[in-house]
Biopython code that builds the backbone (N, CA, C, O; Angstrom):
import numpy as np
from Bio.PDB.StructureBuilder import StructureBuilder

atoms = [
    (1, "MET", "N", (93.281, 100.794, 92.642)),
    (1, "MET", "CA", (93.442, 100.384, 94.015)),
    (1, "MET", "C", (92.119, 100.606, 94.736)),
    (1, "MET", "O", (91.511, 101.672, 94.635)),
    (2, "SER", "N", (91.690, 99.596, 95.454)),
    (2, "SER", "CA", (90.415, 99.717, 96.156)),
    (2, "SER", "C", (90.574, 100.533, 97.430)),
    (2, "SER", "O", (91.686, 100.772, 97.902)),
    (3, "THR", "N", (89.454, 100.950, 97.968)),
    (3, "THR", "CA", (89.462, 101.726, 99.207)),
    (3, "THR", "C", (90.055, 100.923, 100.350)),
    (3, "THR", "O", (90.780, 101.470, 101.181)),
    (4, "SER", "N", (89.755, 99.630, 100.403)),
    (4, "SER", "CA", (90.303, 98.808, 101.487)),
    (4, "SER", "C", (91.813, 98.660, 101.361)),
    (4, "SER", "O", (92.514, 98.596, 102.370)),
    (5, "THR", "N", (92.320, 98.605, 100.133)),
    (5, "THR", "CA", (93.767, 98.530, 99.936)),
    (5, "THR", "C", (94.429, 99.812, 100.415)),
    (5, "THR", "O", (95.464, 99.762, 101.078)),
    (6, "LEU", "N", (93.850, 100.949, 100.089)),
    (6, "LEU", "CA", (94.398, 102.225, 100.559)),
    (6, "LEU", "C", (94.361, 102.310, 102.073)),
    (6, "LEU", "O", (95.292, 102.833, 102.687)),
    (7, "ALA", "N", (93.308, 101.807, 102.678)),
    (7, "ALA", "CA", (93.209, 101.826, 104.139)),
    (7, "ALA", "C", (94.299, 100.968, 104.761)),
    (7, "ALA", "O", (94.879, 101.344, 105.780)),
    (8, "ARG", "N", (94.583, 99.818, 104.158)),
    (8, "ARG", "CA", (95.658, 98.961, 104.684)),
    (8, "ARG", "C", (97.014, 99.637, 104.536)),
    (8, "ARG", "O", (97.844, 99.572, 105.443)),
    (9, "VAL", "N", (97.243, 100.283, 103.403)),
    (9, "VAL", "CA", (98.511, 100.982, 103.190)),
    (9, "VAL", "C", (98.672, 102.084, 104.226)),
    (9, "VAL", "O", (99.753, 102.252, 104.790)),
    (10, "GLN", "N", (97.611, 102.834, 104.481)),
    (10, "GLN", "CA", (97.670, 103.933, 105.448)),
    (10, "GLN", "C", (98.034, 103.442, 106.836)),
    (10, "GLN", "O", (98.695, 104.160, 107.587)),
    (11, "THR", "N", (97.622, 102.248, 107.191)),
    (11, "THR", "CA", (97.848, 101.776, 108.555)),
    (11, "THR", "C", (99.026, 100.830, 108.685)),
    (11, "THR", "O", (99.585, 100.713, 109.776)),
    (12, "ARG", "N", (99.430, 100.151, 107.620)),
    (12, "ARG", "CA", (100.437, 99.101, 107.759)),
    (12, "ARG", "C", (101.789, 99.404, 107.129)),
    (12, "ARG", "O", (102.819, 98.985, 107.657)),
    (13, "PHE", "N", (101.807, 100.114, 106.028)),
    (13, "PHE", "CA", (103.081, 100.338, 105.339)),
    (13, "PHE", "C", (103.918, 101.331, 106.133)),
    (13, "PHE", "O", (103.439, 102.422, 106.441)),
    (14, "PRO", "N", (105.159, 100.980, 106.473)),
    (14, "PRO", "CA", (105.978, 101.900, 107.265)),
    (14, "PRO", "C", (106.478, 103.085, 106.430)),
    (14, "PRO", "O", (107.117, 102.908, 105.393)),
    (15, "SER", "N", (106.179, 104.265, 106.897)),
    (15, "SER", "CA", (106.652, 105.457, 106.190)),
    (15, "SER", "C", (108.171, 105.539, 106.231)),
    (15, "SER", "O", (108.787, 106.153, 105.360)),
    (16, "ALA", "N", (108.775, 104.923, 107.240)),
    (16, "ALA", "CA", (110.238, 104.902, 107.321)),
    (16, "ALA", "C", (110.842, 104.220, 106.096)),
    (16, "ALA", "O", (111.938, 104.583, 105.669)),
    (17, "ALA", "N", (110.147, 103.244, 105.531)),
    (17, "ALA", "CA", (110.635, 102.580, 104.321)),
    (17, "ALA", "C", (110.608, 103.541, 103.133)),
    (17, "ALA", "O", (111.533, 103.546, 102.321)),
    (18, "ALA", "N", (109.566, 104.342, 103.030)),
    (18, "ALA", "CA", (109.497, 105.328, 101.949)),
    (18, "ALA", "C", (110.610, 106.361, 102.094)),
    (18, "ALA", "O", (111.196, 106.796, 101.103)),
    (19, "VAL", "N", (110.896, 106.750, 103.333)),
    (19, "VAL", "CA", (111.990, 107.689, 103.596)),
    (19, "VAL", "C", (113.317, 107.073, 103.164)),
    (19, "VAL", "O", (114.111, 107.715, 102.477)),
    (20, "ALA", "N", (113.553, 105.834, 103.567)),
    (20, "ALA", "CA", (114.810, 105.168, 103.228)),
    (20, "ALA", "C", (114.969, 105.004, 101.721)),
    (20, "ALA", "O", (116.050, 105.234, 101.180)),
    (21, "VAL", "N", (113.906, 104.612, 101.052)),
    (21, "VAL", "CA", (113.973, 104.450, 99.598)),
    (21, "VAL", "C", (114.213, 105.798, 98.927)),
    (21, "VAL", "O", (115.040, 105.901, 98.021)),
    (22, "GLY", "N", (113.504, 106.820, 99.361)),
    (22, "GLY", "CA", (113.672, 108.132, 98.747)),
    (22, "GLY", "C", (115.095, 108.649, 98.847)),
    (22, "GLY", "O", (115.648, 109.159, 97.873)),
    (23, "LEU", "N", (115.685, 108.517, 100.023)),
    (23, "LEU", "CA", (117.042, 109.028, 100.223)),
    (23, "LEU", "C", (118.104, 108.103, 99.626)),
    (23, "LEU", "O", (118.931, 108.544, 98.829)),
    (24, "ALA", "N", (118.085, 106.828, 100.005)),
    (24, "ALA", "CA", (119.143, 105.907, 99.580)),
    (24, "ALA", "C", (119.038, 105.553, 98.100)),
    (24, "ALA", "O", (120.036, 105.597, 97.380)),
    (25, "ALA", "N", (117.846, 105.204, 97.645)),
    (25, "ALA", "CA", (117.700, 104.850, 96.230)),
    (25, "ALA", "C", (117.861, 106.078, 95.342)),
    (25, "ALA", "O", (118.396, 105.982, 94.238)),
    (26, "GLY", "N", (117.401, 107.224, 95.819)),
    (26, "GLY", "CA", (117.623, 108.447, 95.051)),
    (26, "GLY", "C", (119.106, 108.700, 94.836)),
    (26, "GLY", "O", (119.534, 109.043, 93.734)),
    (27, "PHE", "N", (119.889, 108.530, 95.899)),
    (27, "PHE", "CA", (121.343, 108.673, 95.793)),
    (27, "PHE", "C", (121.917, 107.629, 94.839)),
    (27, "PHE", "O", (122.703, 107.953, 93.948)),
    (28, "GLY", "N", (121.517, 106.375, 95.035)),
    (28, "GLY", "CA", (122.059, 105.296, 94.210)),
    (28, "GLY", "C", (121.758, 105.474, 92.732)),
    (28, "GLY", "O", (122.615, 105.230, 91.883)),
    (29, "ILE", "N", (120.558, 105.891, 92.432)),
    (29, "ILE", "CA", (120.180, 106.088, 91.030)),
    (29, "ILE", "C", (120.921, 107.278, 90.437)),
    (29, "ILE", "O", (121.368, 107.223, 89.291)),
    (30, "ALA", "N", (121.053, 108.352, 91.205)),
    (30, "ALA", "CA", (121.800, 109.514, 90.711)),
    (30, "ALA", "C", (123.263, 109.143, 90.459)),
    (30, "ALA", "O", (123.837, 109.523, 89.438)),
    (31, "GLN", "N", (123.859, 108.402, 91.387)),
    (31, "GLN", "CA", (125.259, 107.990, 91.228)),
    (31, "GLN", "C", (125.417, 106.994, 90.084)),
    (31, "GLN", "O", (126.324, 107.115, 89.261)),
    (32, "GLY", "N", (124.528, 106.017, 90.045)),
    (32, "GLY", "CA", (124.655, 104.944, 89.066)),
    (32, "GLY", "C", (124.421, 105.381, 87.634)),
    (32, "GLY", "O", (125.090, 104.907, 86.716)),
    (33, "THR", "N", (123.482, 106.277, 87.444)),
    (33, "THR", "CA", (123.158, 106.713, 86.083)),
    (33, "THR", "C", (123.912, 107.969, 85.679)),
    (33, "THR", "O", (124.064, 108.255, 84.492)),
    (34, "GLY", "N", (124.385, 108.719, 86.671)),
    (34, "GLY", "CA", (125.009, 109.999, 86.380)),
    (34, "GLY", "C", (123.994, 111.097, 86.101)),
    (34, "GLY", "O", (124.370, 112.211, 85.738)),
    (35, "VAL", "N", (122.718, 110.795, 86.266)),
    (35, "VAL", "CA", (121.647, 111.765, 86.019)),
    (35, "VAL", "C", (121.070, 112.169, 87.371)),
    (35, "VAL", "O", (120.232, 111.468, 87.938)),
    (36, "ARG", "N", (121.528, 113.299, 87.873)),
    (36, "ARG", "CA", (121.087, 113.744, 89.203)),
    (36, "ARG", "C", (119.590, 113.996, 89.263)),
    (36, "ARG", "O", (118.958, 113.757, 90.291)),
    (37, "ALA", "N", (119.024, 114.475, 88.170)),
    (37, "ALA", "CA", (117.584, 114.747, 88.152)),
    (37, "ALA", "C", (116.771, 113.470, 88.343)),
    (37, "ALA", "O", (115.703, 113.500, 88.954)),
    (38, "LEU", "N", (117.264, 112.362, 87.831)),
    (38, "LEU", "CA", (116.566, 111.093, 88.009)),
    (38, "LEU", "C", (116.581, 110.684, 89.482)),
    (38, "LEU", "O", (115.582, 110.184, 89.998)),
    (39, "GLY", "N", (117.703, 110.893, 90.152)),
    (39, "GLY", "CA", (117.754, 110.665, 91.594)),
    (39, "GLY", "C", (116.813, 111.600, 92.330)),
    (39, "GLY", "O", (116.205, 111.212, 93.327)),
    (40, "GLY", "N", (116.689, 112.823, 91.849)),
    (40, "GLY", "CA", (115.764, 113.780, 92.453)),
    (40, "GLY", "C", (114.316, 113.356, 92.318)),
    (40, "GLY", "O", (113.509, 113.605, 93.214)),
    (41, "VAL", "N", (113.981, 112.722, 91.213)),
    (41, "VAL", "CA", (112.618, 112.218, 91.028)),
    (41, "VAL", "C", (112.328, 111.130, 92.058)),
    (41, "VAL", "O", (111.245, 111.100, 92.642)),
    (42, "VAL", "N", (113.287, 110.242, 92.281)),
    (42, "VAL", "CA", (113.110, 109.176, 93.277)),
    (42, "VAL", "C", (113.013, 109.785, 94.672)),
    (42, "VAL", "O", (112.174, 109.370, 95.472)),
    (43, "PHE", "N", (113.862, 110.765, 94.967)),
    (43, "PHE", "CA", (113.811, 111.460, 96.255)),
    (43, "PHE", "C", (112.439, 112.096, 96.465)),
    (43, "PHE", "O", (111.849, 111.964, 97.537)),
    (44, "ALA", "N", (111.935, 112.783, 95.449)),
    (44, "ALA", "CA", (110.625, 113.437, 95.554)),
    (44, "ALA", "C", (109.504, 112.417, 95.717)),
    (44, "ALA", "O", (108.589, 112.625, 96.514)),
    (45, "ALA", "N", (109.567, 111.323, 94.974)),
    (45, "ALA", "CA", (108.524, 110.295, 95.078)),
    (45, "ALA", "C", (108.507, 109.678, 96.475)),
    (45, "ALA", "O", (107.439, 109.454, 97.044)),
    (46, "GLY", "N", (109.688, 109.403, 97.026)),
    (46, "GLY", "CA", (109.751, 108.868, 98.390)),
    (46, "GLY", "C", (109.191, 109.847, 99.400)),
    (46, "GLY", "O", (108.474, 109.453, 100.320)),
    (47, "GLY", "N", (109.512, 111.120, 99.236)),
    (47, "GLY", "CA", (109.000, 112.141, 100.143)),
    (47, "GLY", "C", (107.497, 112.318, 100.037)),
    (47, "GLY", "O", (106.816, 112.481, 101.050)),
    (48, "LEU", "N", (106.977, 112.286, 98.821)),
    (48, "LEU", "CA", (105.528, 112.415, 98.639)),
    (48, "LEU", "C", (104.787, 111.216, 99.223)),
    (48, "LEU", "O", (103.745, 111.374, 99.857)),
    (49, "ALA", "N", (105.325, 110.021, 99.008)),
    (49, "ALA", "CA", (104.690, 108.820, 99.563)),
    (49, "ALA", "C", (104.694, 108.867, 101.086)),
    (49, "ALA", "O", (103.679, 108.595, 101.728)),
    (50, "ALA", "N", (105.836, 109.210, 101.654)),
    (50, "ALA", "CA", (105.922, 109.300, 103.113)),
    (50, "ALA", "C", (105.015, 110.409, 103.634)),
    (50, "ALA", "O", (104.326, 110.225, 104.638)),
    (51, "GLY", "N", (105.008, 111.547, 102.967)),
    (51, "GLY", "CA", (104.162, 112.660, 103.390)),
    (51, "GLY", "C", (102.686, 112.303, 103.380)),
    (51, "GLY", "O", (101.942, 112.696, 104.278)),
    (52, "TRP", "N", (102.263, 111.561, 102.370)),
    (52, "TRP", "CA", (100.871, 111.116, 102.304)),
    (52, "TRP", "C", (100.537, 110.239, 103.516)),
    (52, "TRP", "O", (99.486, 110.390, 104.138)),
    (53, "LEU", "N", (101.454, 109.320, 103.835)),
    (53, "LEU", "CA", (101.233, 108.457, 105.004)),
    (53, "LEU", "C", (101.213, 109.272, 106.288)),
    (53, "LEU", "O", (100.346, 109.058, 107.135)),
    (54, "TRP", "N", (102.147, 110.199, 106.450)),
    (54, "TRP", "CA", (102.205, 111.013, 107.671)),
    (54, "TRP", "C", (100.929, 111.825, 107.839)),
    (54, "TRP", "O", (100.376, 111.910, 108.935)),
    (55, "TYR", "N", (100.472, 112.413, 106.757)),
    (55, "TYR", "CA", (99.266, 113.237, 106.817)),
    (55, "TYR", "C", (98.063, 112.407, 107.264)),
    (55, "TYR", "O", (97.286, 112.834, 108.117)),
    (56, "HIS", "N", (97.922, 111.239, 106.690)),
    (56, "HIS", "CA", (96.764, 110.403, 107.024)),
    (56, "HIS", "C", (96.878, 109.759, 108.402)),
    (56, "HIS", "O", (95.861, 109.429, 109.013)),
    (57, "ARG", "N", (98.087, 109.577, 108.893)),
    (57, "ARG", "CA", (98.262, 108.955, 110.211)),
    (57, "ARG", "C", (98.296, 109.954, 111.349)),
    (57, "ARG", "O", (97.716, 109.709, 112.407)),
    (58, "ARG", "N", (98.965, 111.071, 111.150)),
    (58, "ARG", "CA", (99.224, 111.981, 112.262)),
    (58, "ARG", "C", (98.778, 113.417, 112.032)),
    (58, "ARG", "O", (98.859, 114.234, 112.949)),
    (59, "GLY", "N", (98.308, 113.747, 110.832)),
    (59, "GLY", "CA", (97.817, 115.088, 110.581)),
    (59, "GLY", "C", (98.824, 115.985, 109.882)),
    (59, "GLY", "O", (99.975, 115.611, 109.654)),
    (60, "ALA", "N", (98.350, 117.187, 109.549)),
    (60, "ALA", "CA", (99.133, 118.118, 108.737)),
    (60, "ALA", "C", (100.380, 118.630, 109.451)),
    (60, "ALA", "O", (101.436, 118.753, 108.832)),
    (61, "ALA", "N", (100.273, 118.927, 110.737)),
    (61, "ALA", "CA", (101.420, 119.492, 111.453)),
    (61, "ALA", "C", (102.573, 118.496, 111.524)),
    (61, "ALA", "O", (103.724, 118.859, 111.285)),
    (62, "VAL", "N", (102.270, 117.255, 111.849)),
    (62, "VAL", "CA", (103.315, 116.227, 111.917)),
    (62, "VAL", "C", (103.881, 115.965, 110.527)),
    (62, "VAL", "O", (105.092, 115.814, 110.367)),
    (63, "ALA", "N", (103.010, 115.912, 109.525)),
    (63, "ALA", "CA", (103.475, 115.691, 108.155)),
    (63, "ALA", "C", (104.413, 116.811, 107.714)),
    (63, "ALA", "O", (105.432, 116.552, 107.073)),
    (64, "ALA", "N", (104.078, 118.041, 108.050)),
    (64, "ALA", "CA", (104.942, 119.168, 107.685)),
    (64, "ALA", "C", (106.282, 119.080, 108.402)),
    (64, "ALA", "O", (107.330, 119.288, 107.791)),
    (65, "GLY", "N", (106.251, 118.776, 109.686)),
    (65, "GLY", "CA", (107.496, 118.661, 110.445)),
    (65, "GLY", "C", (108.393, 117.554, 109.928)),
    (65, "GLY", "O", (109.599, 117.748, 109.776)),
    (66, "LEU", "N", (107.810, 116.389, 109.656)),
    (66, "LEU", "CA", (108.612, 115.288, 109.127)),
    (66, "LEU", "C", (109.077, 115.577, 107.704)),
    (66, "LEU", "O", (110.152, 115.135, 107.300)),
    (67, "GLY", "N", (108.276, 116.314, 106.947)),
    (67, "GLY", "CA", (108.701, 116.719, 105.610)),
    (67, "GLY", "C", (109.918, 117.628, 105.654)),
    (67, "GLY", "O", (110.837, 117.490, 104.847)),
    (68, "VAL", "N", (109.919, 118.552, 106.597)),
    (68, "VAL", "CA", (111.087, 119.425, 106.786)),
    (68, "VAL", "C", (112.301, 118.588, 107.179)),
    (68, "VAL", "O", (113.404, 118.828, 106.690)),
    (69, "ALA", "N", (112.103, 117.612, 108.058)),
    (69, "ALA", "CA", (113.208, 116.743, 108.473)),
    (69, "ALA", "C", (113.742, 115.931, 107.293)),
    (69, "ALA", "O", (114.949, 115.715, 107.188)),
    (70, "TYR", "N", (112.860, 115.485, 106.412)),
    (70, "TYR", "CA", (113.256, 114.718, 105.226)),
    (70, "TYR", "C", (114.139, 115.564, 104.307)),
    (70, "TYR", "O", (115.188, 115.110, 103.850)),
    (71, "VAL", "N", (113.711, 116.781, 104.045)),
    (71, "VAL", "CA", (114.510, 117.678, 103.200)),
    (71, "VAL", "C", (115.813, 118.048, 103.908)),
    (71, "VAL", "O", (116.859, 118.159, 103.268)),
    (72, "ALA", "N", (115.751, 118.240, 105.233)),
    (72, "ALA", "CA", (116.965, 118.544, 105.997)),
    (72, "ALA", "C", (117.960, 117.390, 105.924)),
    (72, "ALA", "O", (119.169, 117.620, 105.904)),
    (73, "ALA", "N", (117.471, 116.161, 105.884)),
    (73, "ALA", "CA", (118.366, 115.008, 105.746)),
    (73, "ALA", "C", (119.078, 115.051, 104.395)),
    (73, "ALA", "O", (120.276, 114.777, 104.315)),
    (74, "PHE", "N", (118.357, 115.388, 103.352)),
    (74, "PHE", "CA", (118.942, 115.526, 102.015)),
    (74, "PHE", "C", (120.038, 116.594, 102.021)),
    (74, "PHE", "O", (121.139, 116.375, 101.516)),
    (75, "VAL", "N", (119.720, 117.737, 102.594)),
    (75, "VAL", "CA", (120.700, 118.830, 102.680)),
    (75, "VAL", "C", (121.872, 118.405, 103.554)),
    (75, "VAL", "O", (123.029, 118.665, 103.224)),
    (76, "GLY", "N", (121.565, 117.750, 104.672)),
    (76, "GLY", "CA", (122.612, 117.298, 105.587)),
    (76, "GLY", "C", (123.586, 116.337, 104.935)),
    (76, "GLY", "O", (124.785, 116.392, 105.210)),
    (77, "ALA", "N", (123.094, 115.460, 104.078)),
    (77, "ALA", "CA", (123.987, 114.540, 103.370)),
    (77, "ALA", "C", (124.959, 115.312, 102.491)),
    (77, "ALA", "O", (126.136, 114.964, 102.402)),
    (78, "HIS", "N", (124.468, 116.355, 101.846)),
    (78, "HIS", "CA", (125.342, 117.176, 101.011)),
    (78, "HIS", "C", (126.367, 117.935, 101.852)),
    (78, "HIS", "O", (127.529, 118.056, 101.465)),
    (79, "VAL", "N", (125.937, 118.439, 102.990)),
    (79, "VAL", "CA", (126.865, 119.153, 103.878)),
    (79, "VAL", "C", (127.947, 118.206, 104.377)),
    (79, "VAL", "O", (129.129, 118.552, 104.374)),
    (80, "LEU", "N", (127.546, 117.010, 104.806)),
    (80, "LEU", "CA", (128.527, 116.046, 105.306)),
    (80, "LEU", "C", (129.498, 115.605, 104.215)),
    (80, "LEU", "O", (130.691, 115.446, 104.472)),
    (81, "ALA", "N", (128.996, 115.408, 103.006)),
    (81, "ALA", "CA", (129.854, 114.935, 101.923)),
    (81, "ALA", "C", (130.721, 116.049, 101.340)),
    (81, "ALA", "O", (131.932, 115.884, 101.187)),
    (82, "LEU", "N", (130.109, 117.165, 101.020)),
    (82, "LEU", "CA", (130.847, 118.235, 100.346)),
    (82, "LEU", "C", (131.552, 119.171, 101.319)),
    (82, "LEU", "O", (132.668, 119.622, 101.060)),
    (83, "GLY", "N", (130.898, 119.459, 102.437)),
    (83, "GLY", "CA", (131.469, 120.405, 103.391)),
    (83, "GLY", "C", (132.452, 119.781, 104.357)),
    (83, "GLY", "O", (133.522, 120.335, 104.609)),
    (84, "VAL", "N", (132.089, 118.619, 104.902)),
    (84, "VAL", "CA", (132.926, 117.968, 105.916)),
    (84, "VAL", "C", (133.933, 117.024, 105.273)),
    (84, "VAL", "O", (135.008, 116.787, 105.824)),
    (85, "GLY", "N", (133.586, 116.490, 104.117)),
    (85, "GLY", "CA", (134.504, 115.609, 103.416)),
    (85, "GLY", "C", (134.249, 114.124, 103.619)),
    (85, "GLY", "O", (135.095, 113.300, 103.272)),
    (86, "TRP", "N", (133.101, 113.773, 104.173)),
    (86, "TRP", "CA", (132.768, 112.358, 104.323)),
    (86, "TRP", "C", (132.565, 111.744, 102.938)),
    (86, "TRP", "O", (132.206, 112.445, 101.992)),
    (87, "PRO", "N", (132.794, 110.436, 102.820)),
    (87, "PRO", "CA", (132.400, 109.772, 101.568)),
    (87, "PRO", "C", (130.885, 109.919, 101.372)),
    (87, "PRO", "O", (130.124, 109.856, 102.337)),
    (88, "ALA", "N", (130.461, 110.111, 100.148)),
    (88, "ALA", "CA", (129.039, 110.357, 99.879)),
    (88, "ALA", "C", (128.161, 109.225, 100.390)),
    (88, "ALA", "O", (127.102, 109.476, 100.966)),
    (89, "TRP", "N", (128.586, 107.979, 100.187)),
    (89, "TRP", "CA", (127.768, 106.842, 100.625)),
    (89, "TRP", "C", (127.585, 106.850, 102.130)),
    (89, "TRP", "O", (126.514, 106.497, 102.624)),
    (90, "LEU", "N", (128.625, 107.252, 102.876)),
    (90, "LEU", "CA", (128.530, 107.296, 104.333)),
    (90, "LEU", "C", (127.579, 108.408, 104.776)),
    (90, "LEU", "O", (126.749, 108.207, 105.663)),
    (91, "ALA", "N", (127.703, 109.565, 104.163)),
    (91, "ALA", "CA", (126.815, 110.682, 104.502)),
    (91, "ALA", "C", (125.359, 110.316, 104.242)),
    (91, "ALA", "O", (124.491, 110.585, 105.073)),
    (92, "VAL", "N", (125.090, 109.706, 103.096)),
    (92, "VAL", "CA", (123.718, 109.309, 102.771)),
    (92, "VAL", "C", (123.240, 108.226, 103.731)),
    (92, "VAL", "O", (122.091, 108.254, 104.171)),
    (93, "GLY", "N", (124.097, 107.284, 104.056)),
    (93, "GLY", "CA", (123.711, 106.226, 104.995)),
    (93, "GLY", "C", (123.354, 106.759, 106.367)),
    (93, "GLY", "O", (122.371, 106.326, 106.967)),
    (94, "VAL", "N", (124.140, 107.692, 106.866)),
    (94, "VAL", "CA", (123.889, 108.258, 108.197)),
    (94, "VAL", "C", (122.577, 109.042, 108.221)),
    (94, "VAL", "O", (121.759, 108.856, 109.122)),
    (95, "VAL", "N", (122.375, 109.908, 107.244)),
    (95, "VAL", "CA", (121.143, 110.709, 107.264)),
    (95, "VAL", "C", (119.917, 109.857, 106.962)),
    (95, "VAL", "O", (118.829, 110.143, 107.461)),
    (96, "THR", "N", (120.080, 108.817, 106.156)),
    (96, "THR", "CA", (118.960, 107.913, 105.887)),
    (96, "THR", "C", (118.551, 107.186, 107.155)),
    (96, "THR", "O", (117.363, 107.074, 107.456)),
    (97, "ALA", "N", (119.531, 106.691, 107.899)),
    (97, "ALA", "CA", (119.225, 106.007, 109.160)),
    (97, "ALA", "C", (118.538, 106.956, 110.139)),
    (97, "ALA", "O", (117.565, 106.579, 110.792)),
    (98, "ALA", "N", (119.041, 108.179, 110.241)),
    (98, "ALA", "CA", (118.459, 109.144, 111.178)),
    (98, "ALA", "C", (117.037, 109.536, 110.772)),
    (98, "ALA", "O", (116.139, 109.561, 111.613)),
    (99, "ALA", "N", (116.831, 109.839, 109.503)),
    (99, "ALA", "CA", (115.500, 110.258, 109.045)),
    (99, "ALA", "C", (114.496, 109.111, 109.128)),
    (99, "ALA", "O", (113.337, 109.325, 109.482)),
    (100, "SER", "N", (114.932, 107.909, 108.807)),
    (100, "SER", "CA", (114.040, 106.751, 108.902)),
    (100, "SER", "C", (113.672, 106.457, 110.347)),
    (100, "SER", "O", (112.522, 106.139, 110.648)),
    (101, "ALA", "N", (114.645, 106.563, 111.237)),
    (101, "ALA", "CA", (114.365, 106.342, 112.663)),
    (101, "ALA", "C", (113.381, 107.382, 113.188)),
    (101, "ALA", "O", (112.478, 107.052, 113.957)),
    (102, "LEU", "N", (113.552, 108.626, 112.780)),
    (102, "LEU", "CA", (112.624, 109.677, 113.199)),
    (102, "LEU", "C", (111.213, 109.404, 112.674)),
    (102, "LEU", "O", (110.236, 109.536, 113.411)),
    (103, "ALA", "N", (111.111, 109.023, 111.406)),
    (103, "ALA", "CA", (109.795, 108.720, 110.831)),
    (103, "ALA", "C", (109.142, 107.557, 111.567)),
    (103, "ALA", "O", (107.945, 107.594, 111.849)),
    (104, "TRP", "N", (109.914, 106.539, 111.876)),
    (104, "TRP", "CA", (109.351, 105.393, 112.597)),
    (104, "TRP", "C", (108.877, 105.823, 113.986)),
    (104, "TRP", "O", (107.775, 105.473, 114.407)),
    (105, "ALA", "N", (109.713, 106.579, 114.692)),
    (105, "ALA", "CA", (109.374, 106.972, 116.063)),
    (105, "ALA", "C", (108.140, 107.867, 116.118)),
    (105, "ALA", "O", (107.327, 107.748, 117.034)),
    (106, "VAL", "N", (108.000, 108.753, 115.152)),
    (106, "VAL", "CA", (106.903, 109.723, 115.190)),
    (106, "VAL", "C", (105.634, 109.195, 114.523)),
    (106, "VAL", "O", (104.534, 109.432, 115.022)),
    (107, "ALA", "N", (105.770, 108.487, 113.407)),
    (107, "ALA", "CA", (104.579, 108.140, 112.623)),
    (107, "ALA", "C", (104.277, 106.651, 112.508)),
    (107, "ALA", "O", (103.131, 106.280, 112.254)),
    (108, "ASP", "N", (105.271, 105.793, 112.688)),
    (108, "ASP", "CA", (105.062, 104.366, 112.421)),
    (108, "ASP", "C", (104.936, 103.505, 113.668)),
    (108, "ASP", "O", (104.262, 102.475, 113.648)),
    (109, "ARG", "N", (105.567, 103.912, 114.730)),
    (109, "ARG", "CA", (105.606, 103.081, 115.935)),
    (109, "ARG", "C", (104.195, 102.844, 116.453)),
    (109, "ARG", "O", (103.401, 103.780, 116.557)),
    (110, "PRO", "N", (103.883, 101.593, 116.778)),
    (110, "PRO", "CA", (102.548, 101.326, 117.331)),
    (110, "PRO", "C", (102.363, 102.039, 118.669)),
    (110, "PRO", "O", (103.311, 102.219, 119.433)),
    (111, "ALA", "N", (101.150, 102.430, 118.924)),
    (111, "ALA", "CA", (100.845, 103.072, 120.209)),
    (111, "ALA", "C", (101.116, 102.077, 121.330)),
    (111, "ALA", "O", (100.782, 100.897, 121.220)),
    (112, "SER", "N", (101.716, 102.556, 122.392)),
    (112, "SER", "CA", (102.023, 101.657, 123.505)),
    (112, "SER", "C", (100.736, 101.257, 124.214)),
    (112, "SER", "O", (99.825, 102.062, 124.407)),
    (113, "VAL", "N", (100.697, 100.005, 124.588)),
    (113, "VAL", "CA", (99.537, 99.479, 125.301)),
    (113, "VAL", "C", (99.842, 99.576, 126.779)),
    (113, "VAL", "O", (100.865, 99.066, 127.237)),
    (114, "GLY", "N", (99.001, 100.201, 127.505)),
    (114, "GLY", "CA", (99.342, 100.329, 128.903)),
    (114, "GLY", "C", (98.243, 100.861, 129.675)),
    (114, "GLY", "O", (98.367, 101.034, 130.887)),
]
sb = StructureBuilder()
sb.init_structure("model")
sb.init_model(0)
sb.init_chain("A")
sb.init_seg("    ")
for serial, (resi, resn, name, xyz) in enumerate(atoms, 1):
    if name == "N":
        sb.init_residue(resn, " ", resi, " ")
    sb.init_atom(name, np.array(xyz, "f"), 0.0, 1.0, " ", f" {name:<3s}", serial, name[0])
structure = sb.get_structure()
């Protein structure tokens, strides 16, 4: 990958998409294959990709905060599904939407012109 390609990824690729893929696809792969560790690999890859974007866009403090929120979404899905009794797909959908919206609002949203 060239330097210009990396620069475009840093500025254009929405980190919210990496968050959504990490959470939703990680769940889907774990459910579909029955191999939870494989879903964990997808979850980790999505988090690392998003974290790289957050760090380069907003710095270490924002990246750390959003990283904590990403892991909290993962934990929250388990709490909603196992503790509260929601269907797993619903719990994952809700936390994915919330975490992706947070990532977009903090790291992806264009600066307001004014």
